N, C-alpha and C positions, 0 to 999 in steps of 0.2 A: 405272444401267449395269452401275457397278463392282461393286457389292454383288451385283446379279444373278448376275454370273461368279463371284463366291467360292460363291455360294450352289450354282452348277450344278455347280464344283468338287469341291465340300462330296458333291453327289450324288454325281457321278462314284466319289467316292473310296469313298462307303458302297456303292455299289453293285459295285463291285470286292469290295472287302472284302466284302458279304456271297455276291458269285459262288466265293469264295475260299473264303470256309466251309465254302459248301452244296455244294460242287463233289465232294464223297466219295462213293461207291457207296451210301451207305445215307440223303445228305441231312440237312437240318436236321430235319425231322420226318414221322412217318410214313413210308411205304416202299409200293413198287409204285405200279402205273399208278393205282389208284385213290386214293392219297394224291397223287400227280402233280397228275391232274385237280385234285382239290380244291384243293390250292396256287394254280393255272392262274386258277380260277374263284372266289380269293378276291377278289378288288381288281383286275379287270380294267381300270380308270382307269388307276389310280396304275400300274398295269403298262406300260401302251402309254404314259405321259407321260414314262417313263424310259427308251423303248428309244432316242431319241437319246445318252442319257450311255452307253447299252452300244457304241454307236456309234464312239462318243470312245475310249472304252476298248479297241475293237480297233484302232485305228489308220486302219484302209485297209481297202479291198476291189479286187476284178475288180465289172465291173457290167454287165449286159444289160436295156434298154429297150424298150419297147415303148408306143407312146402314137395310139391308137383313134380316130378320131373318124367318124359319120356325116353326109357331106353330100351333099345333094341324090340322095340314093339309093343314094347307095355310101358303103363303108365304107373308110376310108384309113387305113393304120396306116404310121405311121414306127420305125423299129428304129435303136437306137442299142446301142454296146458300147465298154467301156473299163474307165477304174480309177479310183479315188477314195480321199483324203485326207483323211481326215476333220478329222483335227486342226487342219490347215491350211485344211479347206475347198475345197483344190486336185481339179479332175478334168481329164481327158482322155478323149472320145468321139468316135468314128465315128460319126454316125448317115449314114442310107441311105434316101432318100424313095422313094417306090412310083413305079410308071410310072402317068404321069397316062390317063384313058380312052381320050384322043384318041390314045394311040398314043406319042406323044412317047418318045424313046430314053431310057433311067435317066439319069436328073441321078447325075453325079458324087456321093460320098458328103462327108459337110461333117464336118469336122473342129473338133471346140467343145471350148473350152477352159474350165473353169467356177471363177470365183474369188470371195473374197468381196465380193458388190456388183456383178460384173461378168460379162458373158458375152462369150466372144471366139470370132469365127467366121471360118472359113477355107473359100473353094469355096460361098461366099454364093449367086454369083451376084447376077441383077438387078443389072449394072450394076458389080461388081465384082472390079477386075482381079486375076487368078488367084493372085497373091502379094501379095496384101492383106490381114490382116484386119480385120473388125466389130468393133469394142467396144460393148456394150448395157451401159448402166448400166438392171442389175434393178431398181430403187427406180422407175423410170420405166415401166418397162411393168405395163400396167393388171391384169397375169397376175401379176407380181411374179416372172417365167419360168418361171414351174411348168411350164407349158405352151408359152412360145413356142419356143423353142428344138426344137422336137420332141423334149425327150428331160425330165423332171424330176430338178433338181439332186436325187440321193440323200439328202444328207443336209439339205436344205428340205423333200423329201418323208416324213424323219424328224421335223422338226423339226414338222411340220402336225399329228405326235401329239402334241405338245404341249398342242394346244388340243383333246385328247381329250373329251368331256363325257357320251356314251353308250357303253358297252363290253359284249359280249358272250362268254364265250368258248366257242368253236363245238367244239371235241375234238380229236385230236392227228390228227395226218397225216405225212405228209412231202413235202418238196422237194429234188427232186435227191439223194433218196435222203439225206437229213437228217432227224429228227426233229425236227418241231416244232410249234408249238401256235399254233391259229389263232384268231383274234379277228373281231372284225366289229361295226364303231362308227360315229359321226357326230364329225368336229373341227370346231371353230370356229375358222376363219383370223383372227380379232381374236384370240381369246383366246390361240391360237398365238403370234401376234406380240409378246404381252404376256411369254411364258415365254422365248422366242428368243434366239440368243445374238444380240450385237450386227449380226452378218455380215447375219442375214438377217431381222433384226426389220424392218425396212422395205420389203421385196420382200413378205413378210407381209401387211403393214398395207396395201400398195396392193394385193393379191391381195383381200383380206377387201373393200376398199370398187371394186376392177374387176369381180370376179362377180359371175352374177347370184344368185347367194346366198353368203353367207359360210360354211356350212356344207358340208362336203367327208363323202361316205360313204366307207367305206373295210374292205378285209377285209385283214389282217395276219397273218403266219406267224413267229414269235418260236423260234428253237431254243434249246436248254436255258442257255443263255449271258447270254439276254435281248436276242440282236442281231436284228434283221431279215433274213430270209431271201427276204420274198417281200413285193410292198406294193402290192396295188392303190386307186388312190383315182380316184373319180368328180369332175372341175372342170365348173362349171356356167358358162356366158359368154351373154353376149346377142351376136345375130348382127345386126350393123345394117343389114345389106342386106334382110335378111328377116325382121327384127325378130322375131327366136325366139329359144328359149334352144336352145345346143347344149350336149350333155353330149362331155365329152374323159374317156377312160378311160385313165390312166396306170399303168402296171405296171413295176415297178423288181425286177429279182433280185440279189441281194448274196450272193457266193461266195466263197472263195481270200480268208479276210480275211490282215491282215498282207503280204498283195500288197505290195512297192515300189513306190510310185508317184514320179515325179518328172516336175513340169509349170513348164515352161519359159515367163514369160508375155511375148508379142511385143513389143519395141521400137516408142515412139514412130514412129520410122520406118517401122514396120512396118504403120502402122495407117492406113486407109482413111479419108481428112479429105471426102470428095466426099460428096453425097447417095444414098444407096441406094433403086434405086425400088422401088413399090410389086409384091409378088406375088401 
C-alpha cells in the first residue's frame, strides 16, 4: 500500500508539472481546436485514470449531486449539495429526499459527513433521535456507499475512473459555462479498487462484489486542467424483493475549486448506538 501511495504521489506530481508546463496559450504541441481535439482523443483511458489525481492537485471544491432510480414505475431523484476536501477525503452534504407518492410531507434534509471508510448521517429518521448521528462503515456496505447515502462520494466517483477499461473522446462542450472535454466509457470496480487510495480500496472491492455487475458505464467532462466538472455513472444492483436488476444513475457536479472546507466529525457520545430501523 505504501508503494502504491508513492506511485500515486509521483503520478500527481507529474500531472501537476505537466499542467504547469502546458498551461501557456500555445500549449505543448499544435494549436487551435483541432490540435486540442487530437490531444484529447490520443489516450482517453489513461487520461481518465488520472482524473482523480487532478482532483488531489485541486485540493477541494463545492459539489452538487443527484441520484436517480426507477422503482415501481416511478423515477425517484435524491439531490445533494455541499463541499469536499479531496486530500483529506472529507466532505459535508445536505441531501434532500423526494416526497413519496402517497403525499407524505417532505422529509427533513439529511446531513451527511463523508470520511475515509465512514459515512455519518444526521436526521436519518428510522427511529434515530434527531440529535444523534448514525455511523456506517462503508466497507461493510454491499455497494461501498456508492449509492447507499443517496449521493456518491465525489472522490470515490473519481476513483472509479481508475478502473477505466474502455473510453472514447466524444467532443468539446461546456458545463456551467466552462469549456470541457466529454468522454464516454466503462470502468471496472475491481480494477478501480486495485489502484485506489487506501481509504477507498475496501469500499470499491465491496461494490465490485455487491453490485449485479462490476462494470460501470459513465460519461465524464474534464476541464483544461484535467479536473472532473461533471460525471454521470450507472450502477446496477440486484433488487432482492423483485429479483431483478435495478439501475441507479448518479450525477456529480464539481465547481469552485479551492473552496475552503471544514468538516468536524461527531464525537462518539453523539453517535447513535441503537438499532436503525429498515426504511
